[in-house]
C-alpha positions in Angstrom: -63.2 -23.6 215.9 -62.8 -26.2 213.4 -59.7 -27.1 211.4 -60.3 -28.8 208.1 -57.3 -30.9 207.0 -55.5 -33.6 204.4 -52.9 -36.3 206.0 -49.8 -35.5 205.1 -49.8 -31.9 203.9 -49.3 -28.3 205.2 -52.2 -28.5 207.5 -50.7 -30.6 209.8 -49.0 -27.4 210.9 -51.9 -25.6 212.4 -52.6 -29.1 213.8 -49.8 -28.9 216.0 -50.1 -25.2 216.9 -53.7 -26.1 218.2 -52.3 -29.1 220.4 -49.5 -26.7 221.7 -52.4 -24.1 222.9 -54.6 -26.7 224.3 -57.7 -25.2 222.9 -60.8 -27.1 221.9 -61.6 -27.7 218.1 -63.0 -29.8 215.7 -61.6 -31.5 213.2 -62.8 -32.0 209.4 -60.9 -34.4 207.0 -60.7 -33.5 203.3 -59.9 -35.9 200.5 -57.9 -33.9 198.4 -58.9 -35.4 195.1 -62.4 -35.3 195.4 -62.7 -32.5 197.6 -65.3 -34.3 199.7 -65.4 -33.7 203.5 -65.8 -36.4 206.6 -69.1 -34.5 207.1 -69.9 -35.1 203.5 -69.9 -31.9 202.3 -68.0 -29.7 199.1 -64.8 -28.8 200.8 -64.8 -26.0 198.0 -68.1 -24.4 199.8 -65.9 -23.7 202.9 -62.6 -22.9 200.8 -63.3 -22.2 197.2 -59.4 -22.6 197.0 -60.0 -25.9 196.9 -57.0 -27.0 199.3 -56.5 -27.2 202.9 -55.7 -26.0 205.5 -58.8 -24.0 206.4 -59.7 -22.6 209.9 -63.6 -22.3 210.5 -64.3 -20.0 213.3 -67.5 -20.1 216.0 -68.5 -17.2 213.5 -68.5 -19.0 210.5 -65.7 -16.6 209.1 -62.8 -18.8 207.4 -59.2 -18.1 207.3 -57.0 -19.9 205.2 -53.2 -20.1 204.1 -51.3 -21.8 206.9 -48.7 -19.0 207.5 -51.8 -16.9 208.4 -53.4 -19.5 210.3 -50.8 -20.4 212.7 -49.9 -16.8 213.6 -53.9 -16.2 214.3 -53.9 -19.1 216.6 -50.8 -18.2 218.1 -52.4 -14.9 219.5 -54.7 -16.2 220.6 -52.9 -17.4 223.6 -49.8 -15.1 223.8 -48.6 -16.3 226.7 -47.5 -19.6 225.1 -44.8 -17.8 223.0 -45.2 -19.6 219.9 -45.4 -15.9 218.1 -43.7 -12.7 219.3 -46.1 -9.6 220.1 -47.7 -7.9 216.9 -45.9 -4.8 216.1 -42.6 -6.1 217.4 -39.4 -6.7 215.6 -39.3 -10.3 216.6 -42.6 -11.0 215.0 -41.1 -9.4 211.9 -38.5 -12.1 212.3 -41.1 -14.7 212.6 -42.6 -13.6 209.4 -39.4 -13.8 207.7 -38.8 -17.3 208.3 -42.4 -18.3 207.7 -42.4 -16.4 204.2 -38.9 -18.5 203.6 -40.2 -21.7 204.7 -43.3 -20.8 202.3 -41.5 -19.4 199.1 -38.2 -21.3 199.7 -38.9 -24.8 201.4 -42.4 -25.6 200.7 -43.1 -23.9 197.2 -39.2 -25.5 196.6 -40.5 -29.1 197.1 -44.0 -29.2 195.2 -42.8 -29.7 192.1 -40.8 -32.6 192.9 -44.1 -34.6 193.8 -44.7 -34.3 190.0 -43.6 -37.6 188.4 -43.4 -36.0 185.1 -40.9 -33.3 186.3 -38.1 -33.7 184.0 -35.2 -35.3 185.4 -32.8 -32.4 184.7 -35.1 -29.9 186.1 -35.4 -32.2 189.2 -31.8 -31.5 189.9 -31.8 -28.0 189.2 -34.6 -27.7 192.0 -32.7 -30.2 194.4 -29.6 -28.1 194.1 -31.4 -25.2 194.7 -33.0 -26.5 197.7 -29.7 -27.5 199.1 -28.3 -24.5 199.5 -31.5 -23.3 201.5 -30.9 -26.1 203.6 -27.6 -25.1 204.2 -28.7 -21.8 205.5 -30.9 -23.3 207.6 -28.6 -26.1 209.0 -26.4 -22.9 210.2 -29.0 -21.3 211.8 -29.9 -24.6 213.9 -26.2 -25.1 214.8 -26.6 -22.4 217.7 -30.1 -22.4 217.6 -32.5 -25.3 219.2 -35.3 -23.7 217.1 -35.6 -20.8 214.1 -36.0 -17.9 216.3 -33.7 -19.2 219.0 -34.1 -21.6 222.2 -38.1 -20.7 221.7 -40.6 -22.9 219.7 -42.6 -21.0 217.3 -45.1 -21.6 215.0 -42.3 -21.5 212.4 -41.1 -24.5 213.5 -44.3 -26.2 213.2 -44.5 -25.3 209.5 -40.9 -26.4 208.9 -41.2 -29.5 210.6 -44.4 -30.3 208.4 -42.5 -29.8 205.3 -39.6 -31.5 206.3 -42.1 -34.7 206.7 -42.4 -35.0 203.0 -38.5 -35.1 202.3 -38.4 -39.2 202.8 -40.8 -39.2 199.7 -38.6 -37.4 197.9 -35.7 -39.6 198.4 -33.9 -36.3 200.5 -32.0 -37.3 203.0 -31.6 -34.5 205.7 -28.9 -36.8 207.3 -26.6 -34.9 205.0 -27.6 -31.5 207.4 -26.8 -33.0 211.3 -28.3 -30.0 212.8 -31.7 -30.2 210.8 -31.7 -33.7 211.4 -31.5 -33.0 215.3 -33.9 -30.6 214.9 -36.4 -32.8 213.2 -35.9 -35.1 216.1 -36.3 -32.4 218.7 -39.7 -31.3 217.3 -40.9 -35.0 216.6 -40.8 -35.6 220.6 -43.0 -33.0 221.2 -46.4 -34.0 222.5 -48.2 -32.0 220.3 -46.8 -33.9 217.6 -48.2 -37.4 218.5 -51.7 -35.6 219.7 -52.0 -34.3 216.3 -51.3 -37.8 214.6 -53.6 -39.7 216.9 -56.6 -37.1 216.7 -56.2 -37.1 212.7 -55.8 -41.1 212.6 -59.2 -41.0 214.4 -61.3 -39.3 211.6 -62.3 -41.7 209.1 -60.7 -41.8 205.3 -63.1 -39.9 203.1 -64.2 -41.8 200.0 
């Protein structure tokens, strides 16, 4: 397998999961501006959408979109518990969390990266985001992870998005349960291992 990534993006989520699985994989860096890869190719020939993450299988088939990729990876080793079995209610609950993170948290912070975004609109987005964070904090008040006491692919995704918050001047310390959750995942060996591997791949001009 080959994971196409760019540092500081949502591609870090499937990278964490690859490390959790302990499976062999290749890593290819993508320059988000030029779309050139560390292999010297145009990333758009791999993923016409032009953005990471993309997972290329041994057959050459490419899977895109983070929530789909992490579920595919988790199902390669169901014994890890990174995703409940397909067809179970718990799997639907996992997909519920993945959808929530994708549409309400990930998409919710996207416009805030645009320096031209009007301040009034920025305030509205942050207020809405705070309400979503309240819901997550309530869930984490009595649970170590989103699905209870088991780390899943949804946690890898949410942790990745939370990693952007310092750049947006959003202090997760206002939600102590979330701040502790971030520390808990930060301490997982898979996180450090994924960061180390990404650092080994040279930046693409």
